[in-house]
C-alpha atoms as an extended CHARMM CRD file, in Angstrom:
* protein
*
       270  EXT
         1         1  MET       CA             -3.1590000000       -7.9680000000       10.7870000000  PROA      1               0.0000000000
         2         2  ASP       CA             -1.4850000000      -10.6730000000       12.8760000000  PROA      2               0.0000000000
         3         3  SER       CA             -0.2490000000      -12.4150000000        9.7260000000  PROA      3               0.0000000000
         4         4  VAL       CA              1.1720000000       -9.1280000000        8.4050000000  PROA      4               0.0000000000
         5         5  HSD       CA              2.9280000000       -8.4260000000       11.6860000000  PROA      5               0.0000000000
         6         6  ALA       CA              4.3450000000      -11.9640000000       11.6440000000  PROA      6               0.0000000000
         7         7  GLU       CA              5.7340000000      -11.2400000000        8.1900000000  PROA      7               0.0000000000
         8         8  ILE       CA              7.2990000000       -8.0250000000        9.4830000000  PROA      8               0.0000000000
         9         9  ASP       CA              8.7890000000       -9.8730000000       12.4710000000  PROA      9               0.0000000000
        10        10  GLU       CA             10.3530000000      -12.4500000000       10.1520000000  PROA      10              0.0000000000
        11        11  HSD       CA             12.0440000000       -9.6980000000        8.1600000000  PROA      11              0.0000000000
        12        12  LEU       CA             13.2360000000       -7.9590000000       11.3190000000  PROA      12              0.0000000000
        13        13  GLN       CA             14.9320000000      -11.1250000000       12.5440000000  PROA      13              0.0000000000
        14        14  LEU       CA             16.9180000000      -11.5920000000        9.3340000000  PROA      14              0.0000000000
        15        15  ASN       CA             19.4980000000       -8.9450000000       10.2320000000  PROA      15              0.0000000000
        16        16  MET       CA             20.7610000000       -9.3050000000       13.7760000000  PROA      16              0.0000000000
        17        17  GLY       CA             23.9130000000       -7.2050000000       13.3670000000  PROA      17              0.0000000000
        18        18  ARG       CA             22.2590000000       -3.7900000000       13.4350000000  PROA      18              0.0000000000
        19        19  SER       CA             19.0690000000       -1.9330000000       14.2390000000  PROA      19              0.0000000000
        20        20  PRO       CA             16.2240000000       -3.7940000000       12.5200000000  PROA      20              0.0000000000
        21        21  SER       CA             14.5070000000       -1.9770000000        9.6590000000  PROA      21              0.0000000000
        22        22  VAL       CA             12.0700000000       -2.7940000000        6.8620000000  PROA      22              0.0000000000
        23        23  TYR       CA             11.3470000000       -0.9040000000        3.6480000000  PROA      23              0.0000000000
        24        24  LEU       CA              7.7380000000       -1.2780000000        2.4580000000  PROA      24              0.0000000000
        25        25  SER       CA              7.4640000000       -0.6990000000       -1.2830000000  PROA      25              0.0000000000
        26        26  GLY       CA              4.2900000000       -0.5840000000       -3.3620000000  PROA      26              0.0000000000
        27        27  CYS       CA              2.1640000000        1.4530000000       -5.7360000000  PROA      27              0.0000000000
        28        28  ARG       CA             -0.1220000000        4.2490000000       -4.6110000000  PROA      28              0.0000000000
        29        29  GLY       CA             -3.3730000000        3.0650000000       -3.1090000000  PROA      29              0.0000000000
        30        30  CYS       CA             -2.1350000000       -0.4220000000       -2.2080000000  PROA      30              0.0000000000
        31        31  GLY       CA             -2.3970000000        0.3280000000        1.5170000000  PROA      31              0.0000000000
        32        32  LYS       CA              1.1000000000        1.3560000000        2.6610000000  PROA      32              0.0000000000
        33        33  THR       CA             -0.0970000000        4.1640000000        4.9260000000  PROA      33              0.0000000000
        34        34  SER       CA             -2.9620000000        2.0700000000        6.2790000000  PROA      34              0.0000000000
        35        35  LEU       CA             -0.5170000000       -0.7440000000        7.0120000000  PROA      35              0.0000000000
        36        36  LEU       CA              1.8120000000        1.6560000000        8.8490000000  PROA      36              0.0000000000
        37        37  MET       CA             -1.1030000000        2.8690000000       10.9640000000  PROA      37              0.0000000000
        38        38  LEU       CA             -2.0830000000       -0.7070000000       11.8160000000  PROA      38              0.0000000000
        39        39  LEU       CA              1.5170000000       -1.5460000000       12.6160000000  PROA      39              0.0000000000
        40        40  ALA       CA              1.7260000000        1.4890000000       14.9010000000  PROA      40              0.0000000000
        41        41  LYS       CA             -1.2530000000        0.1680000000       16.8460000000  PROA      41              0.0000000000
        42        42  SER       CA              0.1570000000       -3.3590000000       16.8880000000  PROA      42              0.0000000000
        43        43  PHE       CA              3.6060000000       -2.2360000000       18.0850000000  PROA      43              0.0000000000
        44        44  SER       CA              1.9720000000       -0.1120000000       20.7910000000  PROA      44              0.0000000000
        45        45  GLU       CA              0.0060000000       -3.1100000000       22.0260000000  PROA      45              0.0000000000
        46        46  LYS       CA              3.2700000000       -5.0590000000       22.1910000000  PROA      46              0.0000000000
        47        47  GLY       CA              4.7750000000       -2.4800000000       24.5670000000  PROA      47              0.0000000000
        48        48  TYR       CA              6.7270000000       -0.3590000000       22.0750000000  PROA      48              0.0000000000
        49        49  LYS       CA              6.9950000000        3.4180000000       22.2740000000  PROA      49              0.0000000000
        50        50  VAL       CA              5.7220000000        4.3680000000       18.8140000000  PROA      50              0.0000000000
        51        51  TYR       CA              6.6270000000        7.3680000000       16.6440000000  PROA      51              0.0000000000
        52        52  PHE       CA              4.7700000000        7.9350000000       13.3770000000  PROA      52              0.0000000000
        53        53  PHE       CA              5.8980000000       10.4720000000       10.7570000000  PROA      53              0.0000000000
        54        54  SER       CA              3.9010000000       11.1340000000        7.5800000000  PROA      54              0.0000000000
        55        55  SER       CA              7.1500000000       12.1700000000        5.8590000000  PROA      55              0.0000000000
        56        56  PRO       CA             10.8820000000       12.2120000000        6.6830000000  PROA      56              0.0000000000
        57        57  GLU       CA             10.6250000000       15.9920000000        6.2460000000  PROA      57              0.0000000000
        58        58  PHE       CA              9.2170000000       16.0430000000        9.7780000000  PROA      58              0.0000000000
        59        59  LEU       CA             12.2520000000       14.2200000000       11.1260000000  PROA      59              0.0000000000
        60        60  GLY       CA             13.9090000000       17.4760000000       12.0780000000  PROA      60              0.0000000000
        61        61  ILE       CA             16.3070000000       18.4530000000       14.8610000000  PROA      61              0.0000000000
        62        62  GLU       CA             13.8010000000       17.7630000000       17.6370000000  PROA      62              0.0000000000
        63        63  ALA       CA             13.0880000000       14.3080000000       16.2730000000  PROA      63              0.0000000000
        64        64  ALA       CA             16.7870000000       13.6080000000       15.8460000000  PROA      64              0.0000000000
        65        65  THR       CA             17.4020000000       14.6380000000       19.4650000000  PROA      65              0.0000000000
        66        66  ALA       CA             14.5820000000       12.3810000000       20.6420000000  PROA      66              0.0000000000
        67        67  VAL       CA             15.9830000000        9.4850000000       18.6310000000  PROA      67              0.0000000000
        68        68  GLU       CA             19.4520000000        9.9880000000       20.1300000000  PROA      68              0.0000000000
        69        69  SER       CA             18.0190000000        9.9270000000       23.6480000000  PROA      69              0.0000000000
        70        70  LEU       CA             16.1260000000        6.7310000000       22.8480000000  PROA      70              0.0000000000
        71        71  MET       CA             19.3460000000        5.1160000000       21.6890000000  PROA      71              0.0000000000
        72        72  LEU       CA             20.7860000000        5.6690000000       25.1820000000  PROA      72              0.0000000000
        73        73  ASP       CA             17.9250000000        3.8030000000       26.8640000000  PROA      73              0.0000000000
        74        74  ARG       CA             18.3450000000        0.1810000000       25.8330000000  PROA      74              0.0000000000
        75        75  THR       CA             15.4280000000       -0.9580000000       28.0190000000  PROA      75              0.0000000000
        76        76  GLN       CA             12.7390000000        0.8480000000       26.0040000000  PROA      76              0.0000000000
        77        77  LYS       CA             11.4960000000       -0.8500000000       22.8360000000  PROA      77              0.0000000000
        78        78  VAL       CA             10.8730000000        1.7560000000       20.1470000000  PROA      78              0.0000000000
        79        79  ALA       CA              9.1610000000        1.6330000000       16.7510000000  PROA      79              0.0000000000
        80        80  VAL       CA              9.6740000000        4.5190000000       14.3210000000  PROA      80              0.0000000000
        81        81  LEU       CA              7.3620000000        4.4380000000       11.3100000000  PROA      81              0.0000000000
        82        82  VAL       CA              8.0090000000        6.8600000000        8.4500000000  PROA      82              0.0000000000
        83        83  ASP       CA              5.7200000000        7.2440000000        5.4420000000  PROA      83              0.0000000000
        84        84  GLU       CA              6.8460000000        8.5700000000        2.0360000000  PROA      84              0.0000000000
        85        85  VAL       CA             10.5390000000        8.0490000000        2.8380000000  PROA      85              0.0000000000
        86        86  ALA       CA             11.4590000000        8.7580000000       -0.7990000000  PROA      86              0.0000000000
        87        87  VAL       CA             10.5040000000       12.4140000000       -0.2970000000  PROA      87              0.0000000000
        88        88  LYS       CA             13.6370000000       13.0710000000        1.7440000000  PROA      88              0.0000000000
        89        89  PRO       CA             15.6350000000        9.8520000000        2.1990000000  PROA      89              0.0000000000
        90        90  GLU       CA             18.7010000000       11.8380000000        3.2890000000  PROA      90              0.0000000000
        91        91  ALA       CA             16.9860000000       13.1420000000        6.4550000000  PROA      91              0.0000000000
        92        92  VAL       CA             19.6140000000       13.0820000000        9.2160000000  PROA      92              0.0000000000
        93        93  ALA       CA             17.3990000000       11.4200000000       11.8120000000  PROA      93              0.0000000000
        94        94  LEU       CA             16.3240000000        8.7260000000        9.3470000000  PROA      94              0.0000000000
        95        95  LEU       CA             19.9280000000        7.9480000000        8.4510000000  PROA      95              0.0000000000
        96        96  SER       CA             20.8080000000        7.7800000000       12.1460000000  PROA      96              0.0000000000
        97        97  LEU       CA             18.0510000000        5.2620000000       12.7120000000  PROA      97              0.0000000000
        98        98  LEU       CA             19.0650000000        3.0810000000        9.7800000000  PROA      98              0.0000000000
        99        99  LYS       CA             22.7350000000        3.0790000000       10.8010000000  PROA      99              0.0000000000
       100       100  SER       CA             22.0360000000        2.4770000000       14.4790000000  PROA      100             0.0000000000
       101       101  PRO       CA             23.4180000000       -0.7190000000       16.0470000000  PROA      101             0.0000000000
       102       102  HSD       CA             20.7380000000       -0.7440000000       18.7580000000  PROA      102             0.0000000000
       103       103  ARG       CA             18.3640000000       -3.7010000000       18.5380000000  PROA      103             0.0000000000
       104       104  ASN       CA             15.6800000000       -2.0540000000       20.6640000000  PROA      104             0.0000000000
       105       105  ILE       CA             14.7760000000        0.4120000000       17.8890000000  PROA      105             0.0000000000
       106       106  VAL       CA             12.7420000000       -0.7670000000       14.8970000000  PROA      106             0.0000000000
       107       107  THR       CA             12.4730000000        1.4760000000       11.8280000000  PROA      107             0.0000000000
       108       108  ILE       CA              9.8620000000        0.8890000000        9.1310000000  PROA      108             0.0000000000
       109       109  GLY       CA              9.6720000000        3.1290000000        6.0820000000  PROA      109             0.0000000000
       110       110  ALA       CA              7.2040000000        3.1180000000        3.1950000000  PROA      110             0.0000000000
       111       111  ALA       CA              7.3270000000        4.5980000000       -0.3080000000  PROA      111             0.0000000000
       112       112  VAL       CA              6.2740000000        3.9930000000       -3.9120000000  PROA      112             0.0000000000
       113       113  PRO       CA              9.7520000000        3.4520000000       -5.4550000000  PROA      113             0.0000000000
       114       114  ARG       CA             11.1320000000       -0.0480000000       -5.3140000000  PROA      114             0.0000000000
       115       115  PHE       CA             14.1040000000       -0.8110000000       -3.1100000000  PROA      115             0.0000000000
       116       116  SER       CA             17.4080000000        0.2470000000       -4.6490000000  PROA      116             0.0000000000
       117       117  PRO       CA             20.7750000000       -1.3660000000       -3.8630000000  PROA      117             0.0000000000
       118       118  THR       CA             22.3050000000        2.1180000000       -4.0050000000  PROA      118             0.0000000000
       119       119  GLY       CA             21.3810000000        5.3270000000       -2.2560000000  PROA      119             0.0000000000
       120       120  ASN       CA             19.9570000000        5.7960000000        1.2230000000  PROA      120             0.0000000000
       121       121  THR       CA             17.1330000000        3.2810000000        0.8120000000  PROA      121             0.0000000000
       122       122  ALA       CA             19.8370000000        0.6070000000        0.5840000000  PROA      122             0.0000000000
       123       123  LEU       CA             20.4640000000        1.2000000000        4.3070000000  PROA      123             0.0000000000
       124       124  PHE       CA             17.2090000000       -0.5760000000        5.1340000000  PROA      124             0.0000000000
       125       125  ALA       CA             18.0450000000       -4.0680000000        6.3390000000  PROA      125             0.0000000000
       126       126  SER       CA             15.0880000000       -5.7500000000        4.6320000000  PROA      126             0.0000000000
       127       127  ILE       CA             12.5110000000       -5.0710000000        1.9390000000  PROA      127             0.0000000000
       128       128  LEU       CA              8.8840000000       -6.1380000000        1.8780000000  PROA      128             0.0000000000
       129       129  LEU       CA              6.8660000000       -5.6470000000       -1.3070000000  PROA      129             0.0000000000
       130       130  MET       CA              3.2740000000       -4.6660000000       -0.6690000000  PROA      130             0.0000000000
       131       131  LYS       CA              2.1860000000       -6.8710000000       -3.5400000000  PROA      131             0.0000000000
       132       132  ASP       CA              3.2370000000       -9.8220000000       -1.3930000000  PROA      132             0.0000000000
       133       133  LEU       CA              0.6920000000       -8.6880000000        1.2160000000  PROA      133             0.0000000000
       134       134  VAL       CA             -2.2950000000       -8.1610000000       -1.0410000000  PROA      134             0.0000000000
       135       135  LEU       CA             -5.6410000000       -9.7310000000       -0.2270000000  PROA      135             0.0000000000
       136       136  THR       CA             -6.5430000000      -13.1290000000       -1.6470000000  PROA      136             0.0000000000
       137       137  ILE       CA             -9.8460000000      -14.9810000000       -1.6860000000  PROA      137             0.0000000000
       138       138  ASP       CA             -8.5860000000      -17.2720000000        1.0940000000  PROA      138             0.0000000000
       139       139  ASP       CA             -7.5140000000      -14.5050000000        3.4950000000  PROA      139             0.0000000000
       140       140  GLU       CA             -9.4540000000      -14.3670000000        6.7270000000  PROA      140             0.0000000000
       141       141  ASP       CA             -9.7740000000      -10.5830000000        6.4070000000  PROA      141             0.0000000000
       142       142  PHE       CA            -11.4290000000      -10.9220000000        2.9930000000  PROA      142             0.0000000000
       143       143  LEU       CA            -13.7090000000      -13.7560000000        4.1500000000  PROA      143             0.0000000000
       144       144  GLN       CA            -14.8700000000      -11.6070000000        7.0660000000  PROA      144             0.0000000000
       145       145  LEU       CA            -15.5440000000       -8.7430000000        4.6610000000  PROA      145             0.0000000000
       146       146  VAL       CA            -17.6680000000      -11.0090000000        2.4540000000  PROA      146             0.0000000000
       147       147  HSD       CA            -19.5130000000      -12.2620000000        5.5390000000  PROA      147             0.0000000000
       148       148  TYR       CA            -20.2270000000       -8.6720000000        6.5400000000  PROA      148             0.0000000000
       149       149  CYS       CA            -21.6300000000       -7.8950000000        3.0750000000  PROA      149             0.0000000000
       150       150  VAL       CA            -23.7890000000      -11.0270000000        3.1480000000  PROA      150             0.0000000000
       151       151  ASN       CA            -25.3020000000       -9.8620000000        6.4360000000  PROA      151             0.0000000000
       152       152  LEU       CA            -26.2630000000       -6.5320000000        4.8390000000  PROA      152             0.0000000000
       153       153  HSD       CA            -28.8380000000       -8.4960000000        2.7940000000  PROA      153             0.0000000000
       154       154  VAL       CA            -28.4100000000       -6.2270000000       -0.2110000000  PROA      154             0.0000000000
       155       155  THR       CA            -28.7040000000       -9.2840000000       -2.4620000000  PROA      155             0.0000000000
       156       156  ASN       CA            -28.4960000000      -13.0610000000       -2.1310000000  PROA      156             0.0000000000
       157       157  GLN       CA            -25.3950000000      -14.7390000000       -0.7130000000  PROA      157             0.0000000000
       158       158  THR       CA            -24.2250000000      -16.2450000000       -4.0010000000  PROA      158             0.0000000000
       159       159  LEU       CA            -24.2920000000      -12.9280000000       -5.8510000000  PROA      159             0.0000000000
       160       160  THR       CA            -22.6640000000      -11.1460000000       -2.9080000000  PROA      160             0.0000000000
       161       161  GLU       CA            -19.7700000000      -13.6140000000       -2.9020000000  PROA      161             0.0000000000
       162       162  THR       CA            -19.4670000000      -13.4000000000       -6.7030000000  PROA      162             0.0000000000
       163       163  ILE       CA            -19.3470000000       -9.5830000000       -6.7340000000  PROA      163             0.0000000000
       164       164  CYS       CA            -16.8400000000       -9.3580000000       -3.8640000000  PROA      164             0.0000000000
       165       165  THR       CA            -14.5600000000      -11.9330000000       -5.4780000000  PROA      165             0.0000000000
       166       166  PHE       CA            -14.7800000000      -10.1520000000       -8.8390000000  PROA      166             0.0000000000
       167       167  LEU       CA            -13.8440000000       -6.7930000000       -7.2790000000  PROA      167             0.0000000000
       168       168  LEU       CA            -10.9480000000       -8.3680000000       -5.3650000000  PROA      168             0.0000000000
       169       169  LYS       CA             -9.4900000000       -9.8140000000       -8.5800000000  PROA      169             0.0000000000
       170       170  GLU       CA            -10.2200000000       -6.6890000000      -10.6200000000  PROA      170             0.0000000000
       171       171  CYS       CA             -8.2440000000       -4.5940000000       -8.1330000000  PROA      171             0.0000000000
       172       172  GLY       CA             -5.3560000000       -7.0430000000       -7.9750000000  PROA      172             0.0000000000
       173       173  GLY       CA             -5.9850000000       -7.6440000000       -4.2810000000  PROA      173             0.0000000000
       174       174  HSD       CA             -4.9180000000       -4.1030000000       -3.3420000000  PROA      174             0.0000000000
       175       175  ALA       CA             -6.7160000000       -3.1220000000       -0.1720000000  PROA      175             0.0000000000
       176       176  TYR       CA             -7.8690000000        0.4200000000       -0.8840000000  PROA      176             0.0000000000
       177       177  PRO       CA             -9.6200000000       -0.0170000000       -4.2610000000  PROA      177             0.0000000000
       178       178  THR       CA            -11.0490000000       -3.3930000000       -3.2090000000  PROA      178             0.0000000000
       179       179  LEU       CA            -12.5840000000       -1.9450000000       -0.0590000000  PROA      179             0.0000000000
       180       180  ALA       CA            -13.6750000000        1.2430000000       -1.8120000000  PROA      180             0.0000000000
       181       181  PHE       CA            -15.5830000000       -0.5880000000       -4.5460000000  PROA      181             0.0000000000
       182       182  ILE       CA            -17.1510000000       -3.0990000000       -2.1580000000  PROA      182             0.0000000000
       183       183  GLU       CA            -18.2990000000       -0.2500000000        0.0750000000  PROA      183             0.0000000000
       184       184  TYR       CA            -19.7280000000        1.5920000000       -2.9300000000  PROA      184             0.0000000000
       185       185  PHE       CA            -21.7590000000       -1.3430000000       -4.2370000000  PROA      185             0.0000000000
       186       186  PHE       CA            -23.0150000000       -2.6230000000       -0.8910000000  PROA      186             0.0000000000
       187       187  THR       CA            -23.6490000000        0.5900000000        1.0620000000  PROA      187             0.0000000000
       188       188  HSD       CA            -24.2980000000        3.4130000000       -1.4460000000  PROA      188             0.0000000000
       189       189  GLU       CA            -27.7820000000        3.6510000000       -2.9030000000  PROA      189             0.0000000000
       190       190  GLU       CA            -26.6480000000        3.9910000000       -6.5290000000  PROA      190             0.0000000000
       191       191  GLY       CA            -24.2900000000        1.0530000000       -6.1550000000  PROA      191             0.0000000000
       192       192  LYS       CA            -26.8870000000       -1.1880000000       -4.5070000000  PROA      192             0.0000000000
       193       193  LYS       CA            -29.2580000000       -0.6180000000       -7.4360000000  PROA      193             0.0000000000
       194       194  GLN       CA            -26.7980000000       -2.4620000000       -9.6920000000  PROA      194             0.0000000000
       195       195  LEU       CA            -26.8490000000       -5.7060000000       -7.6840000000  PROA      195             0.0000000000
       196       196  THR       CA            -30.1030000000       -7.1500000000       -9.0180000000  PROA      196             0.0000000000
       197       197  SER       CA            -28.1150000000       -9.6040000000      -11.1220000000  PROA      197             0.0000000000
       198       198  GLU       CA            -24.5730000000      -10.3920000000      -12.2360000000  PROA      198             0.0000000000
       199       199  GLU       CA            -25.4070000000       -9.1130000000      -15.7370000000  PROA      199             0.0000000000
       200       200  THR       CA            -26.7410000000       -5.7900000000      -14.4420000000  PROA      200             0.0000000000
       201       201  PHE       CA            -23.6590000000       -5.3080000000      -12.2930000000  PROA      201             0.0000000000
       202       202  GLY       CA            -21.3160000000       -6.1440000000      -15.1800000000  PROA      202             0.0000000000
       203       203  ARG       CA            -22.9870000000       -3.7040000000      -17.5750000000  PROA      203             0.0000000000
       204       204  TYR       CA            -22.7830000000       -0.9290000000      -15.0090000000  PROA      204             0.0000000000
       205       205  PHE       CA            -19.2020000000       -1.6100000000      -13.9140000000  PROA      205             0.0000000000
       206       206  TYR       CA            -17.8430000000       -1.6490000000      -17.4650000000  PROA      206             0.0000000000
       207       207  ALA       CA            -19.9930000000        1.2320000000      -18.7070000000  PROA      207             0.0000000000
       208       208  ASN       CA            -18.1060000000        4.3200000000      -19.8510000000  PROA      208             0.0000000000
       209       209  SER       CA            -20.3410000000        6.4930000000      -17.6740000000  PROA      209             0.0000000000
       210       210  PHE       CA            -19.1190000000        4.7000000000      -14.5460000000  PROA      210             0.0000000000
       211       211  ALA       CA            -15.4700000000        4.6040000000      -15.6610000000  PROA      211             0.0000000000
       212       212  THR       CA            -15.4660000000        8.3720000000      -16.2160000000  PROA      212             0.0000000000
       213       213  GLY       CA            -17.6160000000        9.2120000000      -13.2100000000  PROA      213             0.0000000000
       214       214  GLY       CA            -16.5610000000       10.9570000000      -10.0410000000  PROA      214             0.0000000000
       215       215  PHE       CA            -16.3320000000        7.9020000000       -7.7870000000  PROA      215             0.0000000000
       216       216  TYR       CA            -14.2520000000        5.7870000000      -10.1810000000  PROA      216             0.0000000000
       217       217  SER       CA            -11.9780000000        8.7470000000      -10.9010000000  PROA      217             0.0000000000
       218       218  GLN       CA            -11.4890000000        9.3090000000       -7.1800000000  PROA      218             0.0000000000
       219       219  VAL       CA            -10.3860000000        5.6980000000       -6.6870000000  PROA      219             0.0000000000
       220       220  ARG       CA             -8.1430000000        5.7880000000       -9.7520000000  PROA      220             0.0000000000
       221       221  ASN       CA             -6.4800000000        9.0470000000       -8.6910000000  PROA      221             0.0000000000
       222       222  ARG       CA             -5.9590000000        7.7220000000       -5.1680000000  PROA      222             0.0000000000
       223       223  CYS       CA             -4.2380000000        4.6280000000       -6.5540000000  PROA      223             0.0000000000
       224       224  PHE       CA             -2.0600000000        6.2090000000       -9.2010000000  PROA      224             0.0000000000
       225       225  ASP       CA              0.1190000000        9.3010000000       -9.3540000000  PROA      225             0.0000000000
       226       226  ARG       CA             -1.4370000000       12.0740000000      -11.3690000000  PROA      226             0.0000000000
       227       227  VAL       CA              0.2130000000       12.3040000000      -14.7700000000  PROA      227             0.0000000000
       228       228  SER       CA              1.4920000000       15.8480000000      -14.6810000000  PROA      228             0.0000000000
       229       229  ASP       CA              4.6410000000       16.3180000000      -16.7240000000  PROA      229             0.0000000000
       230       230  THR       CA              4.8460000000       16.0920000000      -20.5070000000  PROA      230             0.0000000000
       231       231  ASN       CA              6.8880000000       12.8900000000      -20.6330000000  PROA      231             0.0000000000
       232       232  ARG       CA              4.5320000000       10.9690000000      -18.3720000000  PROA      232             0.0000000000
       233       233  LEU       CA              1.5360000000       12.2720000000      -20.2560000000  PROA      233             0.0000000000
       234       234  GLN       CA              3.0340000000       11.0240000000      -23.5180000000  PROA      234             0.0000000000
       235       235  VAL       CA              3.7520000000        7.6240000000      -21.9860000000  PROA      235             0.0000000000
       236       236  ALA       CA              0.2170000000        7.3190000000      -20.6410000000  PROA      236             0.0000000000
       237       237  THR       CA             -1.2380000000        8.3620000000      -23.9880000000  PROA      237             0.0000000000
       238       238  ARG       CA              0.7800000000        5.7390000000      -25.8690000000  PROA      238             0.0000000000
       239       239  VAL       CA              0.0650000000        2.9210000000      -23.4420000000  PROA      239             0.0000000000
       240       240  LEU       CA             -3.6010000000        3.6300000000      -22.8480000000  PROA      240             0.0000000000
       241       241  GLY       CA             -4.0070000000        4.1200000000      -26.5820000000  PROA      241             0.0000000000
       242       242  GLY       CA             -3.0040000000        0.5090000000      -27.1400000000  PROA      242             0.0000000000
       243       243  LYS       CA              0.3750000000        1.2270000000      -28.7330000000  PROA      243             0.0000000000
       244       244  GLU       CA              3.3940000000       -0.9850000000      -28.1240000000  PROA      244             0.0000000000
       245       245  CYS       CA              5.3690000000       -0.1630000000      -24.9690000000  PROA      245             0.0000000000
       246       246  SER       CA              9.0840000000        0.5240000000      -25.0960000000  PROA      246             0.0000000000
       247       247  THR       CA             11.5170000000       -0.2620000000      -22.2730000000  PROA      247             0.0000000000
       248       248  ASP       CA             11.5080000000        3.4050000000      -21.2900000000  PROA      248             0.0000000000
       249       249  ASP       CA              7.7100000000        3.3520000000      -21.1670000000  PROA      249             0.0000000000
       250       250  ILE       CA              7.7350000000        0.3610000000      -18.8190000000  PROA      250             0.0000000000
       251       251  ASP       CA             10.2540000000        2.0750000000      -16.5450000000  PROA      251             0.0000000000
       252       252  ALA       CA              8.0680000000        5.1860000000      -16.4420000000  PROA      252             0.0000000000
       253       253  LEU       CA              4.9530000000        3.1420000000      -15.7020000000  PROA      253             0.0000000000
       254       254  THR       CA              6.7450000000        1.3140000000      -12.9040000000  PROA      254             0.0000000000
       255       255  ARG       CA              7.7610000000        4.6340000000      -11.3160000000  PROA      255             0.0000000000
       256       256  LEU       CA              4.1670000000        5.8000000000      -11.6410000000  PROA      256             0.0000000000
       257       257  GLY       CA              3.0470000000        2.7310000000       -9.7380000000  PROA      257             0.0000000000
       258       258  TRP       CA              1.0160000000        1.4430000000      -12.7050000000  PROA      258             0.0000000000
       259       259  TRP       CA              3.1590000000       -1.5500000000      -13.6460000000  PROA      259             0.0000000000
       260       260  ASP       CA              4.1540000000       -4.7430000000      -11.8330000000  PROA      260             0.0000000000
       261       261  PRO       CA              7.5560000000       -5.6970000000      -13.2990000000  PROA      261             0.0000000000
       262       262  ASP       CA              7.4040000000       -9.1940000000      -11.8110000000  PROA      262             0.0000000000
       263       263  ALA       CA              4.0770000000      -10.0420000000      -13.4470000000  PROA      263             0.0000000000
       264       264  ASN       CA              5.0080000000       -7.9320000000      -16.5110000000  PROA      264             0.0000000000
       265       265  ASN       CA              1.5480000000       -6.4070000000      -16.5330000000  PROA      265             0.0000000000
       266       266  PHE       CA             -0.5190000000       -3.5660000000      -15.1260000000  PROA      266             0.0000000000
       267       267  ILE       CA             -1.0660000000       -3.5740000000      -11.3610000000  PROA      267             0.0000000000
       268       268  SER       CA             -4.8060000000       -3.9590000000      -11.9480000000  PROA      268             0.0000000000
       269       269  GLN       CA             -7.4530000000       -3.3090000000      -14.5490000000  PROA      269             0.0000000000
       270       270  LEU       CA             -8.1640000000        0.1500000000      -13.1010000000  PROA      270             0.0000000000
């Protein structure tokens, strides 16, 4: 968490001419909300007065009034964290925060869509892609997680490290699915049964019964938007059916949070 906060601080210091703000962008399930919650705790410990909104829809008149009063008190450090900012980016209080010249107020917003140079999201001073904060095998947080699993004595240390590393890579380093799968295989009875060997685990993980089961579906639905409208359903059918993707398909997949345009590939194998 300290390394993430250091990254946030670096972005906040890049724009000294106005109220500091950061736009967190990333696919569903990559940990945006969890990161905001951790940041809220971290800012509080640093002496900030913290406001957390699950959506800009809740930034109504009362919130706007509170924000205006905070702007008058330059001595109080304030952190306003807003999840799902794309739901209502034109919220008056949010716009006031982003346009504010006061350096004592920090605004951090999070949403699935990538930063746009036009529109209200362009008012954010800096952008931080969640994919730049994903777990890697060298991260202290991941190493501590592996150590925890080893101490559960579900299987031997070598297999524990192999399974955890496999799940980390399979999930592209995204926090939620990585943690969800590790928890399933090392704490749930059905999952622990599959850790007798690497071969047994592999057969189970790639089995159709597991891929279509309730737990896997829950993780997949948490990570990706549900395909609801006809166009998205057609795109998903073409892509998942192995047919060649068009430019429009890639754009749709990126909006869904399925596609990483920088890597030119799916976010993960999920």
